[in-house]
C-alpha positions as CSV (number, residue, x, y, z in Angstrom):
1,M,-113.3,103.2,28.4
2,D,-111.4,100.4,30.1
3,Y,-110.6,101.1,33.8
4,Y,-109.7,97.5,34.7
5,H,-106.3,97.0,33.2
6,S,-104.5,97.0,36.7
7,G,-105.2,96.8,40.3
8,Y,-108.0,94.8,41.9
9,Y,-111.3,95.4,43.6
10,M,-111.8,95.3,47.4
11,E,-114.6,93.5,49.2
12,M,-116.9,95.5,51.4
13,N,-119.9,95.1,53.5
14,H,-121.5,98.4,54.5
15,T,-124.4,100.8,54.1
16,F,-124.2,103.9,52.1
17,L,-125.7,107.3,53.1
18,I,-126.5,110.1,50.6
19,C,-128.6,113.3,50.6
20,N,-131.5,113.5,48.2
21,N,-130.1,116.9,47.1
22,L,-127.0,115.1,45.7
23,V,-129.1,112.2,44.2
24,N,-131.2,114.9,42.2
25,K,-128.0,116.4,40.9
26,F,-126.9,113.0,39.7
27,K,-130.2,112.4,38.0
28,K,-130.0,115.6,36.1
29,L,-126.5,114.8,34.7
30,K,-126.3,113.9,31.1
31,D,-125.0,110.4,30.2
32,G,-121.2,110.3,30.0
33,Y,-118.0,110.6,32.0
34,I,-116.7,113.3,34.4
35,N,-113.0,113.0,35.5
36,L,-113.2,114.6,38.9
37,C,-110.3,116.6,40.2
38,I,-109.1,116.2,43.8
39,H,-109.6,119.3,45.8
40,S,-108.3,118.0,49.1
41,T,-107.9,114.7,51.0
42,F,-108.0,113.8,54.7
43,N,-108.0,110.5,56.6
44,N,-111.8,110.1,56.1
45,T,-112.6,112.5,53.3
46,V,-111.9,113.1,49.6
47,N,-113.3,116.5,48.4
48,L,-113.8,116.6,44.6
49,Y,-114.4,119.3,42.1
50,V,-115.1,119.7,38.4
51,N,-112.9,121.7,36.0
52,K,-115.9,122.9,34.0
53,H,-113.7,123.9,31.0
54,N,-112.7,120.2,30.6
55,N,-116.3,118.8,31.2
56,A,-118.4,121.7,30.2
57,Y,-121.1,119.5,28.6
58,N,-121.9,117.8,31.9
59,T,-121.3,120.1,34.8
60,E,-124.0,122.7,35.1
61,H,-125.8,120.8,37.8
62,F,-122.7,120.8,40.0
63,E,-122.0,124.6,39.6
64,Y,-121.9,126.5,42.8
65,R,-119.0,128.8,42.0
66,T,-117.8,130.6,38.9
67,K,-114.3,129.1,38.4
68,R,-113.9,125.9,40.3
69,I,-116.9,123.7,41.0
70,I,-117.0,121.6,44.2
71,A,-118.9,118.6,43.0
72,F,-119.3,116.4,46.2
73,S,-117.3,114.7,48.9
74,I,-116.7,111.0,49.6
75,L,-116.6,110.2,53.3
76,K,-115.8,107.0,55.2
77,N,-116.8,105.9,58.7
78,T,-118.5,109.2,59.4
79,K,-121.9,109.5,60.9
80,T,-122.6,113.1,59.9
81,L,-124.0,113.4,56.3
82,A,-123.6,116.7,54.4
83,P,-125.8,117.8,51.5
84,F,-122.9,117.4,49.1
85,S,-121.4,114.0,50.5
86,I,-121.7,110.3,50.0
87,N,-120.9,108.5,53.3
88,L,-119.4,104.9,53.1
89,Q,-119.9,103.2,56.4
90,N,-117.5,100.5,57.8
91,L,-115.0,101.2,55.0
92,N,-111.4,100.6,56.3
93,N,-109.5,99.3,53.4
94,I,-109.1,102.6,51.3
95,N,-106.6,105.1,52.4
96,F,-108.2,108.4,51.3
97,L,-104.8,110.2,51.7
98,N,-103.5,108.1,48.8
99,V,-106.5,108.5,46.4
100,D,-105.2,110.0,43.1
101,S,-108.2,109.9,40.9
102,V,-112.0,109.5,40.9
103,T,-114.2,109.0,37.8
104,L,-117.9,109.4,37.6
105,E,-120.0,107.8,34.8
106,K,-123.7,108.5,34.3
107,N,-125.5,105.8,32.4
108,K,-129.3,106.3,32.3
109,N,-130.4,105.8,35.9
110,F,-127.1,104.6,37.2
111,I,-124.0,106.3,38.6
112,N,-120.6,104.5,38.6
113,L,-118.0,105.9,40.8
114,L,-114.4,104.5,40.3
115,I,-111.9,105.4,43.1
116,H,-108.2,104.8,42.3
117,E,-105.8,104.6,45.2
118,A,-102.2,103.3,44.5
119,N,-102.8,100.0,42.8
120,F,-106.4,99.6,44.0
121,Y,-109.5,100.3,42.1
122,T,-112.9,100.4,44.0
123,N,-116.1,100.7,42.0
124,F,-119.6,101.7,43.2
125,K,-122.6,101.3,41.0
126,I,-125.5,103.5,42.4
127,N,-129.0,102.8,41.2
128,L,-130.8,106.2,41.5
129,D,-134.3,104.6,41.2
130,E,-134.1,101.6,43.5
131,N,-132.0,103.2,46.3
132,I,-129.4,100.4,46.2
133,I,-125.7,100.2,45.4
134,E,-123.8,97.3,43.9
135,H,-120.2,96.3,44.4
136,N,-118.8,92.9,43.2
137,D,-122.2,91.6,42.4
138,K,-123.4,92.4,45.9
139,R,-126.3,94.8,46.7
140,Y,-126.2,97.2,49.6
141,D,-128.7,99.6,51.1
142,L,-128.5,103.2,49.9
143,I,-130.2,105.3,52.6
144,I,-131.3,108.7,51.1
145,K,-131.9,111.4,53.6
146,D,-133.7,114.8,53.3
147,L,-131.4,117.5,54.8
148,S,-133.6,120.4,53.8
149,I,-135.1,122.7,56.5
150,K,-137.7,124.0,54.1
151,N,-140.3,121.5,55.1
152,K,-139.5,121.6,58.8
153,D,-142.3,122.6,61.1
154,M,-141.3,123.8,64.6
155,G,-144.9,123.4,65.9
156,Y,-146.8,126.0,67.7
157,I,-147.0,126.9,71.4
158,A,-150.2,128.9,72.0
159,N,-149.7,129.6,75.6
160,K,-147.4,132.5,76.3
161,N,-146.0,131.2,79.6
162,E,-145.2,127.9,77.9
163,R,-143.4,129.8,75.2
164,K,-141.3,131.6,77.9
165,V,-140.4,128.1,79.4
166,F,-139.5,126.7,76.0
167,I,-137.1,129.6,75.0
168,N,-135.5,130.0,78.4
169,N,-134.9,126.3,78.9
170,L,-133.6,125.7,75.4
171,S,-131.2,128.6,75.8
172,K,-129.9,127.0,79.0
173,Y,-129.6,123.5,77.4
174,L,-127.5,125.0,74.5
175,Q,-125.4,127.1,76.8
176,E,-124.6,124.2,79.0
177,Y,-123.6,122.2,75.9
178,L,-121.3,125.0,74.8
179,E,-119.8,125.3,78.2
180,Q,-118.3,121.7,78.0
181,C,-116.3,122.6,74.9
182,T,-112.6,122.7,75.7
183,D,-111.4,124.2,72.5
184,D,-110.2,127.8,72.9
185,F,-110.7,128.3,69.1
186,C,-114.4,127.9,69.5
187,I,-116.2,131.2,69.2
188,Y,-118.3,130.7,72.3
189,K,-115.0,130.2,74.4
190,I,-113.3,133.2,72.6
191,N,-116.3,135.5,73.5
192,K,-116.8,134.2,77.0
193,N,-113.1,134.3,78.1
194,K,-112.3,137.4,76.0
195,L,-109.4,135.6,74.2
196,D,-109.6,137.7,71.0
197,T,-110.4,141.4,71.2
198,Y,-111.3,141.6,67.5
199,T,-113.8,138.8,67.6
200,C,-115.4,140.0,70.9
201,N,-115.8,143.5,69.7
202,L,-117.2,142.3,66.4
203,L,-119.8,140.1,68.1
204,D,-120.8,143.0,70.4
205,D,-121.2,145.2,67.3
206,I,-123.4,142.6,65.6
207,F,-125.7,141.5,68.3
208,T,-125.7,144.3,70.9
209,Q,-125.4,147.2,68.6
210,K,-127.4,145.5,65.9
211,N,-125.0,146.3,63.2
212,Y,-125.8,143.2,61.2
213,L,-123.8,144.2,58.2
214,K,-120.7,143.3,60.2
215,L,-121.6,139.7,60.0
216,D,-119.7,139.9,56.7
217,N,-116.5,140.2,58.7
218,L,-117.1,136.7,60.2
219,V,-116.7,135.1,56.7
220,G,-113.4,133.2,56.6
221,L,-112.5,134.0,60.3
222,G,-110.6,131.3,61.9
223,N,-108.6,128.2,60.7
224,G,-109.5,124.9,59.2
225,L,-111.5,123.7,56.2
226,T,-114.6,125.4,57.6
227,P,-113.4,128.4,59.6
228,A,-115.1,129.1,62.9
229,G,-116.9,132.3,61.5
230,D,-118.4,130.4,58.6
231,D,-119.7,127.7,61.0
232,F,-121.2,130.4,63.3
233,I,-122.9,132.1,60.4
234,L,-124.3,128.7,59.3
235,G,-125.7,128.1,62.8
236,L,-127.2,131.6,62.9
237,K,-128.9,131.1,59.4
238,C,-130.3,127.7,60.6
239,F,-131.8,129.5,63.6
240,Y,-133.3,132.1,61.3
241,D,-134.7,129.5,59.0
242,Y,-136.3,127.6,61.8
243,F,-137.9,130.5,63.7
244,N,-138.5,133.2,61.0
245,K,-141.5,131.3,59.6
246,Y,-143.4,132.3,62.8
247,I,-142.1,135.5,64.0
248,I,-142.8,138.9,62.5
249,D,-139.8,141.1,63.5
250,D,-137.9,144.0,61.9
251,D,-134.5,142.7,63.3
252,L,-135.0,139.4,61.7
253,R,-135.8,141.1,58.4
254,G,-132.6,142.9,58.7
255,L,-130.7,139.7,59.4
256,K,-132.3,138.1,56.2
257,A,-130.9,141.0,54.1
258,T,-127.5,140.6,55.7
259,F,-127.4,136.9,54.6
260,K,-128.1,138.0,51.1
261,G,-125.2,140.3,51.3
262,I,-122.8,137.7,52.6
263,K,-123.2,135.8,49.3
264,N,-121.0,138.5,47.8
265,S,-118.3,137.9,50.3
266,L,-117.7,134.2,49.9
267,H,-114.4,134.9,48.1
268,K,-113.0,135.6,51.6
269,T,-113.2,131.9,52.6
270,N,-112.2,128.6,50.8
271,D,-114.1,126.6,48.2
272,I,-115.5,124.0,50.5
273,S,-116.7,126.4,53.2
274,S,-118.2,128.8,50.7
275,D,-120.3,126.0,49.2
276,M,-121.3,124.8,52.7
277,L,-122.7,128.4,53.3
278,L,-124.4,128.6,49.9
279,L,-126.2,125.4,50.6
280,G,-127.2,126.7,54.0
281,F,-128.5,129.8,52.4
282,N,-130.6,127.5,50.3
283,G,-132.0,125.7,53.3
284,L,-129.7,122.6,53.2
285,Y,-127.8,121.6,56.3
286,N,-125.9,118.5,57.5
287,S,-127.5,115.7,59.4
288,S,-126.2,116.8,62.8
289,A,-128.1,120.2,62.3
290,I,-131.2,118.4,61.2
291,D,-130.9,116.1,64.3
292,L,-130.7,119.3,66.6
293,L,-133.8,120.7,65.0
294,N,-135.7,117.6,65.4
295,L,-134.7,117.4,69.0
296,I,-135.9,121.0,69.5
297,T,-139.2,120.2,67.9
298,Q,-139.5,117.1,70.1
299,Y,-138.8,119.3,73.2
300,Q,-141.3,121.9,72.2
301,N,-144.0,119.1,72.0
302,D,-143.1,117.9,75.6
303,L,-141.6,120.6,77.8
304,N,-141.3,118.1,80.7
305,T,-138.6,116.2,78.9
306,D,-135.0,116.5,79.9
307,I,-133.1,116.7,76.5
308,T,-129.6,116.9,78.0
309,E,-128.6,113.3,77.2
310,Q,-130.1,113.5,73.6
311,L,-128.3,116.8,73.0
312,Y,-125.0,115.3,73.9
313,N,-125.7,112.3,71.7
314,I,-126.0,114.3,68.5
315,Q,-123.0,113.5,66.4
316,S,-120.5,116.4,66.5
317,Y,-118.1,116.9,63.5
318,G,-114.9,118.8,62.7
319,H,-112.4,120.0,65.3
320,S,-114.8,122.6,66.7
321,S,-117.2,123.1,63.8
322,Y,-120.3,121.7,65.4
323,Y,-119.7,123.8,68.5
324,D,-119.4,126.9,66.4
325,F,-122.6,126.0,64.5
326,V,-124.5,125.6,67.9
327,C,-122.9,128.8,69.1
328,G,-124.4,130.7,66.0
329,F,-127.8,129.1,66.7
330,Y,-127.6,130.0,70.4
331,F,-126.7,133.6,69.7
332,G,-129.7,133.9,67.4
333,L,-131.9,132.4,70.1
334,Y,-130.6,134.6,72.8
335,Y,-130.4,137.9,71.0
336,F,-133.4,137.6,68.7
337,S,-136.0,135.4,70.3
338,C,-135.9,135.3,74.1
339,A,-138.3,138.3,74.4
340,K,-139.7,138.5,70.9
341,F,-140.7,134.9,70.5
342,I,-142.5,135.1,73.9
343,N,-144.3,138.4,73.3
344,T,-144.7,138.8,69.5
345,K,-147.7,137.7,67.7
346,I,-146.8,134.4,66.0
347,Q,-148.1,133.7,62.5
348,K,-149.1,130.2,61.7
């Protein structure tokens, strides 16, 4: 297939970031071509999906949903890496809003990505074995990151008083971070300032009355590509994944069952956000979430450290998405762990 009949290639110097989850999906693909469909474009993002009826022979490893399959996203000049994204650093010459087609070719251990934008063609050749990428006969680093929480170890604080200091101080750090958010669409602000009766009552039912099944009503709640309710659920699930390994608690078991039920309600949100939640339910989060967990682990190992500056240095993302994620984590920490993590027998 000849892609080079028109247009020209652009010169670039940058490093590429990719999650090992996506690399593994690429490795499992059969050799051949996939004409990716454009789901949505933004200044720094192209979201791509596969029409499985047109490419049925080569799409099973991208399948998250039944009808339309979100394959992955291409991002530029963005520091936060998602489990389903390829990040292109220092890339300024492509206008993602004008991208009209993307083609993927799998050839043995190589992936070729061809991006067409107006009269420009940009080609990336990814070597899945050597962790490099080629463009115009130049080779660039391909940094592969592990964004899975499954192998994360939060450590162990044997002393009960130290556990109390850890939980109480971490709650204060996260609360202070959320306080500086100026966006009234952030769930933390909505709840604190009572800006939306429905949302406030819903959060009260879920966390104070322990009616966890109502978490389902947060799915798709809010505006944007990833609504605030979805980001909040993701943060709560991240909290659960991180702390549940060590805490034996009936409430957390109830929360786990609720997460399973939410999978049946993902039709209430959009394709991108539902896939984000599904990946989170499988223990895969973006790099900002992983950075937060690494910082929490670091703090647990040295309770004399002030983590304020490091907390603020974690790369936020979206209009208020990261704040809503942190809010979900904070609510989990506050309502499920403050007393129980301190007093409950911890399993190692």
